C-alpha positions in Angstrom: -24.7 13.9 26.8 -21.0 14.6 26.1 -19.4 11.9 24.0 -15.9 10.6 25.0 -13.1 12.4 23.3 -11.9 10.6 20.2 -8.3 9.8 19.3 -8.4 12.3 16.4 -9.8 15.1 18.6 -7.1 14.4 21.2 -4.2 14.8 18.8 -5.7 17.9 17.2 -6.0 19.5 20.7 -2.5 18.4 21.6 -1.1 19.8 18.4 -2.8 23.2 18.9 -1.8 23.5 22.5 1.8 22.7 21.7 1.9 25.1 18.7 1.0 28.0 20.9 4.7 28.4 21.7 5.8 28.9 18.1 2.7 30.9 17.3 3.5 33.3 20.1 6.9 33.9 18.6 6.4 33.8 14.9 3.1 35.6 14.5 4.5 38.8 16.2 7.6 39.1 14.1 5.9 41.3 11.4 4.8 43.7 14.1 8.1 44.3 15.8 9.0 47.3 13.6 5.5 48.9 14.3 6.0 48.4 18.1 9.5 49.9 17.8 8.1 53.0 16.0 5.3 53.5 18.5 7.6 53.2 21.6 11.0 53.9 20.1 13.5 56.3 21.5 12.1 56.2 25.1 13.5 53.0 26.5 16.9 51.3 27.0 15.2 48.1 25.9 14.7 47.2 22.2 12.2 45.1 20.2 14.7 42.3 20.3 13.8 41.8 24.0 10.2 41.2 23.0 11.3 37.8 21.6 14.3 37.0 23.9 12.5 37.7 27.2 9.6 35.6 26.1 12.0 32.7 26.0 13.5 33.7 29.3 10.0 33.6 30.9 9.5 30.2 29.3 12.7 29.0 30.9 11.3 29.8 34.4 7.9 28.3 33.6 9.4 25.1 32.3 11.4 24.6 35.5 8.3 25.1 37.7 5.3 23.7 35.8 6.9 20.4 34.9 7.2 19.1 38.5 3.9 20.9 39.3 2.1 18.8 36.7 3.4 15.7 38.4 1.9 16.9 41.7 -1.5 18.4 40.9 -2.2 16.7 37.5 -1.6 17.6 33.9 -5.0 19.4 33.3 -4.7 21.8 36.3 -1.1 22.7 35.5 -2.0 23.3 31.8 -4.9 25.5 32.7 -2.8 27.4 35.2 -0.3 28.0 32.5 -3.0 29.3 30.1 -4.3 31.6 32.8 -0.8 33.2 33.3 -0.5 33.4 29.5 -3.8 35.2 29.3 -2.7 37.7 32.0 0.5 38.4 30.1 -1.3 38.7 26.8 -3.7 41.3 28.3 -0.8 43.4 29.7 1.0 43.4 26.4 -2.1 44.2 24.4 -3.0 47.2 26.6 0.6 48.4 27.1 1.5 52.1 27.0 5.2 51.5 27.0 7.8 49.0 25.6 8.5 48.0 29.2 4.9 46.9 29.6 5.0 44.9 26.4 8.1 43.1 27.6 6.6 42.4 31.0 3.6 40.9 29.3 5.7 38.9 27.0 7.7 37.5 30.0 4.5 36.4 31.6 3.3 34.9 28.3 6.5 32.9 28.3 6.0 31.6 31.8 2.4 30.7 30.9 3.0 29.0 27.6 5.3 26.5 29.3 2.1 25.0 30.8 0.7 23.7 27.5 4.2 22.9 26.3 5.2 20.7 29.2 1.8 19.3 30.3 0.9 18.2 26.8 4.1 16.2 26.5 3.3 14.6 29.8 -0.3 13.8 28.8 1.0 12.0 25.7 3.5 10.1 27.7 0.7 9.1 30.2 -1.5 7.6 27.5 0.4 6.4 24.5 3.5 4.5 23.5 5.0 2.9 20.5 3.1 3.4 17.2 0.3 5.4 18.8 2.8 8.0 20.1 4.6 8.1 16.8 1.3 8.9 15.0 0.7 11.8 17.4 4.3 13.1 17.1 4.1 12.9 13.3 0.9 15.0 13.2 2.3 17.6 15.6 5.6 17.7 13.6 3.6 18.6 10.5 1.9 21.4 12.3 5.2 22.7 13.6 6.4 23.1 10.0 3.2 25.0 9.0 3.2 27.4 12.0 6.5 29.2 11.3 5.8 29.2 7.6 2.2 30.5 7.7 1.9 32.5 11.0 4.0 35.6 9.9 2.1 35.9 6.6 -1.3 35.7 8.2 -0.3 38.1 11.0 1.1 40.6 8.4 -2.3 41.0 7.0 -3.9 41.4 10.4 -1.3 44.0 11.5 -1.8 46.0 8.3 -5.5 46.1 8.9 -5.7 46.7 12.7 -2.2 47.2 14.2 0.1 45.1 16.3 -2.2 44.9 19.3 -4.7 42.8 17.3 -2.1 40.0 17.3 -2.3 39.8 21.1 -6.1 39.9 20.8 -5.9 36.8 18.7 -3.5 35.2 21.2 -6.1 35.8 23.9 -8.9 34.3 21.9 -6.9 31.2 21.0 -5.9 30.6 24.7 -9.5 31.0 25.9 -10.8 28.6 23.2 -8.1 26.0 24.0 -8.7 26.3 27.7 -12.5 25.9 27.3 -12.0 22.9 24.9 -9.6 21.2 27.3 -11.9 21.8 30.3 -15.0 20.5 28.6 -13.6 17.6 26.5 -10.4 16.2 27.9 -10.1 14.1 31.1 -7.2 14.1 33.5 -4.5 11.6 32.4 -2.5 11.3 35.6 -4.2 9.2 38.3 -4.0 10.5 41.8 -2.1 7.4 43.1 0.7 8.1 40.5 1.2 11.8 41.5 4.5 12.9 43.0 4.3 15.4 45.9 5.8 18.8 45.1 8.6 18.6 47.6 11.3 21.3 47.1 13.9 19.4 49.0 13.6 16.3 46.8 13.4 18.3 43.6 16.6 20.1 44.7 18.4 16.9 45.4 17.4 15.3 42.1 18.2 18.5 40.2 21.6 18.6 41.7 22.2 15.0 40.7 21.2 15.8 37.1 23.3 18.9 36.8 26.3 17.1 38.4 26.4 14.9 35.3 29.0 16.5 33.1 27.5 14.9 30.0 24.0 16.3 30.7 25.1 19.8 31.7 27.4 20.2 28.7 24.7 19.1 26.3 22.2 21.5 27.9 24.6 24.3 27.3 25.3 23.1 23.7 21.6 22.9 23.0 21.2 26.4 24.4 23.8 27.8 22.0 22.1 26.2 19.0 18.7 27.5 20.2 20.4 30.9 20.8 21.5 31.1 17.2 18.0 30.6 16.1 16.6 33.0 18.7 19.2 35.6 17.5 17.8 35.3 14.0 14.1 35.5 15.2 14.8 38.6 17.3 16.7 40.5 14.5 15.2 39.1 11.3 12.5 41.7 10.7 15.0 44.6 11.3 17.7 42.9 9.2 15.6 42.3 6.1 14.4 46.0 6.3 17.7 47.6 7.1 19.9 45.7 4.7 17.4 45.0 1.9 14.4 47.3 2.3 12.1 44.3 2.7 9.0 45.0 4.8 5.6 43.7 3.7 7.1 40.6 1.9 9.2 39.6 4.9 6.9 36.7 5.8 7.6 35.0 2.5 11.3 35.1 3.0 10.8 33.9 6.6 8.8 31.0 5.4 11.4 29.9 2.9 14.1 29.8 5.6 11.8 28.0 8.0 11.4 25.3 5.5 15.0 24.4 6.0 14.3 23.2 9.6 11.3 21.2 8.4 13.2 19.4 5.6 16.1 18.6 8.0 13.8 17.2 10.7 12.1 15.0 8.1 15.4 13.7 6.8 16.7 13.2 10.3 13.7 11.0 11.1 14.5 8.8 8.1 18.3 8.5 8.8 18.9 8.7 12.6 18.2 5.0 13.3 20.5 3.9 10.6 23.3 6.5 11.2 22.9 7.3 14.9 22.2 10.6 16.7 25.8 11.3 17.7 27.0 11.0 14.1 24.1 13.1 12.7 24.7 15.8 15.3 28.5 15.9 14.6 28.0 16.3 10.9 25.4 19.1 11.5 27.7 20.9 14.0 30.5 20.8 11.4 28.1 22.0 8.7 26.8 24.9 10.7 30.3 26.0 11.7 31.3 25.9 8.0 28.2 27.9 7.0 28.8 30.5 9.7 32.5 30.9 8.7 31.6 31.3 5.0 28.7 33.6 5.8 31.0 35.8 7.9 33.6 36.0 5.1 30.9 36.9 2.5 29.4 39.5 4.8 32.8 41.2 5.3 33.5 41.0 1.6 30.3 42.8 0.7 30.5 45.3 3.5 27.9 43.7 5.6 25.2 43.6 2.9 25.7 40.5 0.8 23.3 39.9 -2.1 19.9 38.7 -0.9 20.2 35.4 -2.8 23.5 34.7 -0.9 21.8 35.5 2.5 18.9 33.1 1.6 21.3 30.3 0.6 23.4 30.7 3.7 20.3 31.0 5.9 18.6 27.9 4.4 21.8 25.9 4.9 22.2 27.1 8.5 18.6 26.3 9.4 18.9 22.9 7.8 21.8 22.1 10.1 19.9 23.5 13.1 16.9 21.3 12.2 19.2 18.2 12.3 20.5 19.3 15.7 17.1 20.0 17.2 16.2 16.4 16.3 19.1 14.9 18.2 20.5 17.2 21.0 17.5 16.8 23.4 17.6 13.1 22.9 21.3 13.0 23.6 20.8 15.1 26.8 17.9 12.9 28.0 19.8 9.6 27.3 21.4 9.4 30.8 18.4 10.6 32.9 16.6 7.3 33.5 14.6 7.5 36.7 14.6 11.3 36.7 13.4 11.8 33.1 10.5 14.0 34.1 12.5 16.6 36.1 15.3 16.1 33.6 13.1 17.1 30.7 12.2 20.3 32.6 15.8 21.1 33.4 17.0 20.5 29.8 14.2 22.7 28.4 14.6 25.4 31.0 18.4 25.4 31.0 18.8 25.5 27.3 16.2 28.3 27.0 18.1 30.4 29.6 21.4 29.9 27.8 19.7 30.8 24.5 18.2 34.0 25.9 21.5 35.2 27.3 23.3 34.3 24.1 20.8 36.1 21.8 20.7 39.2 24.0 24.5 39.3 24.2 25.2 38.9 20.5 22.1 40.8 19.4 23.2 43.9 21.4 25.9 44.3 18.7 23.4 44.4 15.8 24.4 47.2 13.4 21.9 46.7 10.5 24.2 44.3 8.6 24.5 40.6 8.2 27.7 40.4 10.1 26.0 40.1 13.5 24.0 37.0 12.4 27.0 35.4 10.8 29.0 35.8 14.0 26.1 34.4 16.0 25.9 31.2 13.8 29.7 30.7 13.9 30.2 31.2 17.6 27.2 29.1 18.6 28.1 26.2 16.3 31.8 26.1 17.1 31.1 26.3 20.8 28.4 23.6 20.7 30.7 21.3 18.7 33.4 21.5 21.3 30.9 21.0 24.2 29.3 18.0 22.5 32.6 16.4 22.0 33.6 16.9 25.6 30.2 15.6 26.7 30.8 12.3 24.8 33.8 11.7 27.0 31.8 12.1 30.2 30.2 9.4 32.4 27.3 7.8 30.5 25.8 5.9 33.5 22.2 6.8 34.3 21.5 9.4 36.9 19.9 7.8 40.0 17.0 9.4 41.7 17.1 10.5 45.3 14.4 8.9 47.5 
């Protein structure tokens, strides 16, 4: 006899499913140079695209799997996503070219949006108030640990058995989570509450959401901030090696910088109800712009290779500001969505991921082995987002009405 799933088991499963996104990005970072050495010189693509096109795939998946989970149920949509993720993982693991790795990563991105979106919907189906806060607190703790620990653990695995072993671990994790979900977790969306997947209605509601200047500007602003982080993720391994000769100890430096986002998110949770999300975001935008400007000046002063301690100080400050922004920008964008919050969440996630991918690819294409590229990325993203957020505040704040 199978016992009913406990509250504790639910939140552990939700946390692991949600963390698959960050794990799929962070654990592969130490292997990017090895992949580049194996396939280098034979493709117009670069290892930067291994990260950025994963996010592009996620943008497409988020747009599709959110409404699909409303139509067929959370569990089926999540398992479908894990299946696509498994196919992409297998393609990348067996790749004989960089193009095949990137195709696999694109499919991984599409697939991982299933756990990401459906898990949020499962939580919303079942919990509210204090119970939801408990789940989010646990998941937040894991989010801090994944980017801090995943690269270090993956570094040892890659040193022992190569970069393909990371995809092998991805495949095992996806299979275990899929089996666990199938055997232990019930469907959370009753059939009488499901919304038919009608493209015409989705298009009408999507057009209404994107017609809101406030929402659209905040989606773009969120994408620029995410793009600055994505630029760092896609170039960090090369930057630390090219500018400072750091290879095997890269995960330690990565963990230090990742702690800035965790600290900021913790502080934001303590202050946001007292100060307000708009004020917190404005201060963080100004702070990130100042950091980007100072970082660019220092990079130019030192010929593109500032002292490592200076890079770490600038990086920690930048990610602290980004952590504050991540805690508020999505909430600011969702504030006007009302009846269309489900589709709106998919559009916010998908739209910002698309903007982030294009931004990171565009700025990253100018990477020259120095810190200048990253400094420019921080500065342009923060200044642009600050302007967009200020314009968004002047837009119509009335809720978006759903089409019937």
